[in-house]
LOPATI-843127 format. One record per residue: residue in one letter; z, x, y of N, C-alpha, C in turn. Coordinates in steps of 0.02 Angstrom, whole numbers, plus 50000, padded with zeros to 5 digits. Layout:
<pts>
aZXYZXYZXY;...
</pts>
This chain:
<pts>
m553435574855417552985576455361552275577255386;l551925582055359551215583255376550775580555319;t550325576055337549845573255290549155575455309;l548795578155261548105580455272547625575955236;i547155573055274546615569155244546015573855242;k545805575555182545345581155174544685579155141;g544145581955169543495581455137543105575155151;g543315571155200542955564955214542465565655271;t542155560155289541725559855348542105556055402;l542265559455457542635556455511542155552355554;v542325546155565541885541655604542295538355659;d542085539455722542365535555776541805531755810;d541915529255870541395524955900540835528955933;t540875535655929540345539755959539985544255910;r540295546055854539965550755809540255550555739;e539875553555693540085554555624540025561955608;q540545564755577540505571855558540975573155499;r540765577555455541195579655400541785583455428;g542375582155401542955585755426543605583455396;d544135586555418544815585055396545215582355454;l545755578855437546175575855489546905576855469;l547305579255516548005580855502548465576055540;i548955573555504549445568755531550135571955529;e550505571355584551205573155583551615566955600;g552015564655552552395558555563551935552655573;e551945549655633551555543655647550915545055686;k550785551355703550235552955748549725557555717;i549105556755738548585561555723548705567655767;i548705573655739548815579655780548215584355782;k547745583455735547175588055734546615585255692;t545995586355715545405585455673544995591855678;a544685593655623544295599855622543835599655562;a543325604055564542865604455507543235606255443;r543755610555450544145612355391544855613955414;i545345611055381546045612555393546345615055328;d546695620655331546985623755271547475618955237;a547365617755174547795613155137548505615555132;a548615622055141549285624855133549775622355186;v549515619755242549965617455296550265610655280;a549985607055231550165599955222550705599055170;d551115593855181551595591555131551275586655082;r550765583255106550415578255065549675578655081;i549265578355029548535578655038548235572255010;i547805569155050547415563355027546695565555022;d546425565254962545735567354950545255561854975;a544865563355026544395558455055543675560155038;s543565563954985542885565854966542475559554953;g541895559054985541455553354978541655547255018;l542195547855058542445542155096542315543055170;l542275537455205542265537455278542975536455303;v543175540755350543855540455379543775537655449;m544025531555461543905528055523544565525555553;p544575524255619545165520955647545275514255613;g545895512555601546045506055571545775500455614;g545615494955582545345489255618545845486255667;v545575483655722545975480155772545685473055777;d546055468255752545825461255754546195457655810;v545835456055863546155453155922546105445555924;h545985442455866545965435155865546215432555798;t546865431755793547165428555734547625422855758;h547785418455710548255412955723548735412555664;f549265416455666549775416255614550335411455637;n550575407555589551145403055603550995397755656;i550365396455670550205391755724550375384655704;d550685381055749550865374055740550405369955785;t549955366055754549485362055793549765355255814;g550375353855793550665347255805550605342655745;s550075343455707549995339455646550025343655583;a549985350355590550015354855532550205361855556;v550505365655512550685372655526550275377055478;s549965382155505549555386555463549975389755409;c549675390955352550065393255294550165400855293;d549865404455339549995411655343550475413155399;d551045416355382551515418555433551365425855450;f551805429055487551675435955508551775440955451;y552065438955396552085443355338551435442855298;s551285436855274550695436155232550055437655270;g550035435755334549435437055374549315444455385;t549845448155404549745455355415549675459155350;r549955456555296549845459555230549095459155213;a548805453255222548095452455208547685457055253;a547865457555316547515461955362547525469155338;a548125471555319548195478455297547775479855235;c547745475055189547365476055128546615476055141;g546405473755199545705474055218545535479655267;g546015484055282545885489655326546045488555399;t546345482855416546545481555485547265483755495;t547385487455549548045490355561548385487755624;t548035483555663548335480455722548035473555730;i548465468655747548215462055764548505460055832;v548125456055869548375452755929548285445255917;d548855441855911548855434855890548855430155950;h548455424855945548435419755997549005414855986;m549475414756032550025409956027549755402756030;g550075398355992549915391255996550265387956054;f550085381656066550405377856119551145376556103;g551545376256156552235374356149552345367156173;p552965365256184553095358456209552785357356278;a552615351256293552315349656358552775352156414;g552465355556462552825357856520553215364356512;c553185367456452553585373556442553305379356483;n553735384256497553495390156533553185395156484;l552925400556511552565405456470553035409256423;h553645410556446554115414256404554355410156344;h554305403656347554525399456290554165401456227;q553495401556230553105403256170553165410656153;l553215414956203553305422056189553945423256148;e554495420056168555115420856132555065418056061;k554725412356053554615409555986554225414455943;y553685417255970553265421655929553615428255913;h554025430655958554425436555941554875434955882;r555185429255881555615427355824555205426755760;d554605423855766554175422955707553965429555675;a553825434555717553525440755692554035446155677;r554595446255712555075451755706555335452255634;g555285458255606555535459355539555065457155483;k554495454255501554025451855451553365455655450;a553125457755508552455460655512552425467255475;v551885468155439551755474155400551425479555443;i551035477355491550665481855536550845480155608;d550625484355655550795483355725550435477155753;y550745474155803550505467655827550675466755900;s550305462155931550475459755998550245452456001;f550325449456060550155442356070549735441556133;h549295436656132548985434156193549425428456220;g549535428256285549865422456314549415416356309;v549715410456314549325404256312549495400156374;i548985397556406549055393456467548915386256449;q549405381856454549295374856438549365370356499;h549595373056554549565369456618549615374656673;v549405372856733549415377456790549795374256847;d550315377756869550665375956931550935382356961;e551265381957018551495388057051551985392057009;a552405388556971552885392056929552535396156875;i552035393256844551645396956793551295402956825;l550965401856881550605407356914551095412856934;d551685411156957552185416156976552455419956916;e552475416656858552745419656797552275424956767;l551635424756785551145429256754551315436556766;y551545438256825551685445456840552195448256790;a552735444656779553245447056733552985447456661;m552575442656642552285442856575551875449156564;v551485450956614551055456856608551455463256614;h551855463956665552145470456682552835471656651;m553165466456629553815467356596553785465956521;e553375461156502553355459156432552775462356393;g552285465456428551735468656394551205463956367;i551165457956396550655453056376550115453356430;s549565456756415549065458156467548425454156458;s548445448856418547875444356410548145437356398;f547775432356422547985425356418547395421056400;k547525416056357546995411556335547085404756367;f546515401956390546515394956410545945391456374;y545995384856371545545380856331545175375956377;l544545374656360544155369556394544075363256351;t544435363156295544495357156254545185357156222;y545335352256181545975351156149546475348056199;q547085346956175547585343056212547725345856281;y547785352456286547995355456349547415359156383;h546815356256381546255359456415546345358956491;l546095364156525546175364656597545575361856634;n545685359056693545125357056735544875363056775;d544305362256807543985367856840544405370756897;g544755366356933545165368856987545735373256962;d546045371256908546585375156879546325381656849;v545735381356819545425387556793545305392556849;l545055390156905544905394556962545555397856987;r546075393856997546715396657020546995401656970;l546945400056906547195404456854546815411156853;l546155410756856545755416956854545905421456914;e545995418456972546165422457031546825426257020;r547325422656994547975425956985547965431056928;l547615429556874547565434456819547255440956842;k546735440456882546435446556909546935450356952;e547305446756992547785449757039548335453557001;v548575450856945549135453956910548905458956857;g548255459656846548005464556798547985461956727;a547725455956718547675452956651546955450756638;l546785450656574546125448456551546175441156529;a545735436956557545705429956537545255429256476;t545495425556426545075423956369545015416356366;v544435413856346544305406656350544005404056285;h544265398256264543935394256211543455389556247;p542795390856242542315387156283541955381656244;e542195375556250541835369656227541965364056277;n541455359956290541515354556339541885348656308;d542485347456332542905342256303542605335356309;a542305333856367542015327156377541445325856329;v541035330856316540485330156269540755328656199;i541255332356178541545331456112541835324356105;a542225322256155542525315556153541995310156149;h541465310856189540925305856189540595305456121;h540425311156093540085311156028540535308455973;r541165310455972541615308255919541725300655922;q541805298055982541905290855989541305287055961;r540705289355977540105285955953540035286555877;l540165292555851540085293655779540585289455739;l541205289255762541695285155726541525277755728;a541255275455785541045268455790540485266855742;e540075271855727539525271055680539715272855608;n540365274255598540645276055533540325282355504;k540175287055547539905293555526540485298555526;r540785299355468541415302955462541385308955415;a540805310355386540735315955340540765322655379;p540915328255346540995334655381540385336755423;i539775334955403539195336955442539245334455513;w539575328755523539615325955591540095329855635;h540535333655604540945338255644540495343155682;a540025346055646539565350855678539125347355730;l538875341555714538415338155759538765335255820;s539425334455816539805332055875539945337655925;r539825343855904539965349655947539335354055948;p538785351655977538145355255974538165361756014;v537645365756005537595372156039537695371456114;a537385366456145537425365756218538135364156241;c538535361056197539225359556214539625365956224;e539505370956182539825377456190539505381456246;a538845381556248538495385756297538645383556369;e538685376956380538845374456448539525377056470;a540015376756425540695378956442540715386456454;i540305390256418540255397456430539985398756500;a539435395356517539135396356583539615394356638;r539975388856629540445386556679541015391656688;s541265394256633541795399256637541565405556674;i540955407656660540685413556694540635412356769;n540375406556787540295405056858540975404456894;l541465401456861542125401056890542445407956898;a542325412256849542585419156854542255422856912;q541625421756922541285424856980541575422157045;l541685415657049541985412657109542695415157121;a543025417257068543705419957074543715427457090;g543175429757119543135436857139542955441457082;n542525438957037542335442856978542945444556935;a543335439456921543905440356876543645442256806;p543975446956773543745448856706543825443156656;l543325442256613543305436456569543055438656500;y543385435956448543225437456379543095430856343;i542495430156315542285424056279542455424856205;v542875420456179543075420956108542575417256064;h542565419356001542185416355945541505413455965;l541075417555995540395415356012540005413655949;s539655407855951539305405555890538565404355901;n538295405555961537595403655972537235408156021;g536575408056016536155412356057536105410356129;l536115403856144536065401556214536675403956253;g537265403156225537865405656258537835413156268;m537575416756218537505423956224537025425756281;d536505421956289536035423356343536375422656411;y536795417556419537165416856482537615422856495;i537945425256443538385431056451537985437356467;k537415438156433536995444056447536755444056519;l536585438156544536365437756614536925439756661;a537535437556647538105439456688538245446956685;k538195449756625538285456956617537765460856657;a537145458356656536595461856690536705462056765;r537045457056793537175457156865537845460456881;g538145463656832538745467656843539395463956838;q539385457856814540005454056808540415456456749;p541075457256757541495459656701541635454156651;v541185453356603541265448256552541075451356485;w541465449656433541365452356367541345446756316;m541065448156258541005442856208541195445256138;e541505440656103541745441656034541375436755989;t541185438955930540975434355878541375435655816;c541245431955762541635432255701541165432355641;p541385435055584540945435255525540655428555505;q541045423055513540785416555492540175414455532;y540125416655595539545414755635538955419355623;l539075424855588538535429455569538265428055499;l538685424955456538515424655385538505417655355;l538815412755387538835405955360538455401255408;d538115396255381537735391855425537915384455413;i537585380255451537745373055452537635369755384;g537245372855341537135370155275537765369455234;h538285373255251538925372755214539245365955222;y539065362155275539345355555285539015350255241;q538515352255202538205347755154538465348855083;r538905353855076539175355355010539725350354992;e539875350054927540405345654903541085347754933;d541175354254943541805356854971541755358355045;a541365354255081541215355555151541845355955195;l542375352555177542985352755218543275359755224;k543105364155177543345371055181543075374655243;y542535372155271542165375955323542235372855393;i542695368155401542775365055467543175369655512;l542875371555567543185375755618542815374155684;s543095376555738542785375155804542755381655845;p542155383155872541515379755863541315379555789;p540875374855771540685374155701540155379355681;l540015379655617539465383755592538815380955620;r538335385355631537725383655667537095384155623;p536535381255646535895382255610535725389755605;h535345391455554535235398455539534925402555596;p534475399855636534215403955691534755406655739;e535315403155744535855405655787536165411955757;l536205412255691536455418355658536005424255674;d535345423155672534875428555688534965430955760;s535085426155805535195428055876535815432455883;l536345430655849536965434555854536885441455823;w536515441955769536385448555740535995452855790;g535555449655828535215453355880535695456155931;g536205452155950536715454555996537155459955967;i537285459655902537655464955868537255471455871;n536605470755858536165476655853536045479855920;d535955475855973535765478856037536355480556083;g536965479356059537555481256097537815475856143;s537505469956144537725464656189538405461856168;i538505460956104539155458456079539645464256077;d540235463156103540715468556112541205469356054;t541405463856023541905464255970541745459255915;v541995460855856541995456055800542715455155777;a542975449055786543645447255764543585441955710;t544135438555693544095433855637544255426655655;d544685425455705544955418655717545285416155653;h545635420555617545965418755555546475413255568;c546385407555536546825401755546546795397655482;t547325397755443547275395355375547645388755364;f547265383855341547545377455318547255376255248;p547665375055198547425374655129546895369255120;y546455370455073545945365555055546285359155030;s546835359954994547185353954969547415349655027;l547655352755081547865348855140547275345555173;r546725349155179546115346455209545885340255171;q545885340755105545675335055064546145329055074;a546785330355075547275324955083547215321555150;r547075325655202547055322955270546375319955288;a545835323155266545185321855297544635320055249;a544795318055189544275316355140543825310855166;e544085306355208543685300655232543535301155307;d543745306655341543665306855413543715314055438;f543155316955459543155324055480543625325255539;t543755320255581544165321355641544895322755623;r545095321455562545785322555540545875329355506;c545345333355502545385339655466545655345255510;p546185348855489546395354755527545835359855531;n545755362955589545205367555601545395374755588;g544935378555559545045385755553544865388255484;l544705394755480544535398055417544965404255407;p545115405955343545405412555329544875417955335;g545085424155344544585429455348544845436255368;v545495436955385545735443255413545675449055363;e545675447555298545645452855248544935455355236;n544435451255251543755453055232543295454855289;r543555455055351543135456455409542775463155403;l543135468455388542825475055387542315475655331;a542495473355272542035473955215541395469955227;l541455463855254540865459855267540405462955319;l540695465155375540275467955428539975474655407;f540355478655370540065484955345539485483555298;s539585478955251539075477455201538445474555233;e538535469555277537965466255307537675470155366;g538075474455396537845478255454537645485255437;v538125489355415537985496555403537575497455340;a537795494555285537445495655221536725493055223;k536595487855263535915485155267535515488155324;g535795493155357535415496855408535345493355475;r535745488155487535705484655551536055488555606;i536625491755590537015495555638537245502055607;s537445506755649537725513055625538465512255609;a538745517155574539465516955560539865517455625;s539615521255674539975521755738539965515155776;r539415511555774539395504955805539875500155770;f539935500855705540425496955667541135498255692;v541305504555703541975506255729542065503455799;a541555503755840541605501055908541765493655906;l541415489855864541485482555861542165480455833;t542415484055785543005481855747543645485255768;s543605490555809544205494455824544225497055895;a543755501355914543795504755979543715499956037;n543205495756035543095491056091543685486256101;p543915482856048544495478556058545115482356082;a545215488456059545785492456082545725493856157;r545135495556180545035496856252545135490656293;l544845485156272544875479056312545575476056316;f545975477156264546615473656262547225478356268;g547115483956304547685488056323548015491856268;l547645493456215547915497056157547665504256153;w547145505956189546825512456187547235517456228;p547285523856206546985526956147547455527256087;d548045523856091548485523956032548145520855972;k547755515655984547395512255931546645513155942;g546265512855887545535512955892545225519755900;s545615525055889545365531855903545605536655849;l545205542055840545395547555796545625553655835;r545695553055900545865558955941546595560955929;p546755567455935547455569655929547895565955979;g548475563755957548925559755997548885552355983;s548345550155952548285543055934548725541555873;d548905535155866549285533155807548865534555744;a549195536455691548855537655627548745531055591;d548355526755624548125520455596547415521555571;l547325521555507546695523755478546495519255420;v545835518655411545575515555350545085520455319;l545175521655254544705525855216544255521155177;f543615521555190543125516755167542665520155117;d542565516955060542095519555010541425515955020;p540925519455048540285516055062539875514555000;q540065517454943539695516454881540005511054837;r540595508854853540925504154809540655497154821;r540465493754768540235486854771540775482354744;q540985477554784541555473354766541375466054781;v541505461654733541405454454742542055451454766;i542035447554820542635444454847542835438554803;r543455438654780543745433154742544415431454774;h544525425054788545155423254820545755425354778;a545685425354713546235427354669546465434454683;d546035438654713546205445554727546475446654798;l546465441354839546645442154909547385441054920;h547615442154982548325442554996548575437655049;d548165432755067548395427655113548755422155073;n548975416955108549365411655076548975405255064;t548325405255080547955399055070547675398654999;d547315393254984547105391954915546345392554905;y546005395754952545285396854944545055402354991;s544445404754981544125409255027543425406755042;p543225406555106542535404755122542045410055099;w542305415755078541875421355057541845422154981;e542085417254945542095417654872541405419354845;g541365424754805540745426654774540305431254815;f540485432654878540085437454918540155444354887;a539605447754877539605454554853539545459354912;c540035463754919540065468354975539885475354953;d539435478554988539285485654978539685489655028;g540215492855003540695496355045541355492555044;w541915496355037542555493055029543115497655053;p543625494855087544195498955107544635500655047;v544775507055037545165509054978545855511654996;i545955513955057546615516155080546705514055153;t547285511355169547455509755238548115513155254;l548135516555312548745519555337548935516255403;s549565514355410549835511755472550355516555498;r550205519755555550645524855584550855529855531;g550365532255493550475537555444550735535355376;e550925528955370551175526455306550615522755269;i550545524355204550045520855164550295513755150;v549885508855169550075501855157549605498355108;w549055501655091548565498955043548215504855010;q548215505054943547895510554909547665508354840;d547015509254828546725508054762546915501154734;g546855496054777546965489254755547685487054752;i548145491154777548855489454775549145489254846;f549455483754864549805483354928550475487054921;c550595491654967551215495554964551565495855032;g551425490955075551755490655140552425487155135;q552765486855193553425483855196553475479155255;a553775473355244553925468855300554375472455349;g554215471655413554605474955464554355481655486;h553875484555449553585490955471553205490055537;g552875484355544552475483155604552915482355666;r552685485255722553035484955785552645480955836;f553005477655881552695474355937552435479555986;i551815478556009551505483256056551525480356126;h551835483956171551865482256242551215484756272;r550735480156284550065482156303550005483656378;k549535488056394549425490156463549085484656504;p549255484056568548875479456612548135481056610;f547735475956621547025476756611546725481756660;f546885481556724546565486156771546775493256758;l547405494456735547615501256718547245503656657;k547195499356607546825501156546546115502956562;h545795498956607545085499956622544975506856654;q545435508956697545365515456728545465521056677;e545965520256632546115525456585545575526356532;a545215520856517544705521156463544065524456486;k543975525456552543345528256575543285535656558;
</pts>
């Protein structure tokens, strides 16, 4: 079937131009200033709309089991919410498995979790919870046979790695063609602060933020960068950046030619530490925590000047009711994470494009093209070029919409964005040529989404040039 999207403004990461776009089956086959409507079996009127590559969210946590709680969004509800917000591909961070398990253990679990449920296309990041020769030897097969071309390690939490293991891991990841991603917080600092705060009976949510100060994150960022340099300039991706000092360390590394990239999230651009003084403060506990307002201004500077490479969500949902039951008297018992996969595009467009901070093309770069390039998805994803998947979002830049959790499609019981008024809203989402969201109605199907076998990092990097 031939589908013609007619009369819109085509926006990719390099330019905006009025034009039409033709889809055959699952692929884009042509863009032009004008395409004759007579060729099409179906016409979508895009007059007044921006036609952009569908969003690529490379940081979600669906179905994650933290050991004490399981997130309430699975691969159906999570990808449904993503589709309704204009995102057409997710790369999910696998959670930890049993102590001592190999890499394939969690991969097989996540394939079972997602198969037949995902509404949109998906992939996974590998997770490293210990380092030994067997794990290092397993990486090649994960990358080249299983299509898992990025791996996450942690510098805090139960399975955080020591510096020696990080160095060995980075060397091997570079060798096999994988991108290392890191959760950077100093575990010893967190443990020291929490022990002291609990001894002083300081258990309110504000102390969560104060136990994980800016320097705690920034130090771990700097250490990761230095270890990556010692590993022969291994490629490194910093997840969920929340502060300006850490960004300065990354900018310095970029300036000396080190292959390092950084991601931030809407919560670190739009919410601040004052939320921990609210009556419902438990809704906002995540790690790294929300920061003082000057840090938000620093991150917007990085969005504006091109230093920040991607905006993802770190979508990880635990109900407010569970948070209250577990942590009403002790912040250390609160499950960490915020919902957000459905509202990423609308929030960044409203606060970025509509307010004149960034162009529409920069918006596409941050939310789609850059993550697709970095994570082995380009040019099938993140592009409007002929041959790319027909993953598209049609955005109405004039529509003003107030976010209400009652209108959203995740499985949790609140939204951190309740009451935010957005200027600009996704009105149609297509996944491989199929409409999955249109005019406020979800019309996708469980099982439509396919697992994406991603390209090795060094191959991707050559092809993207």
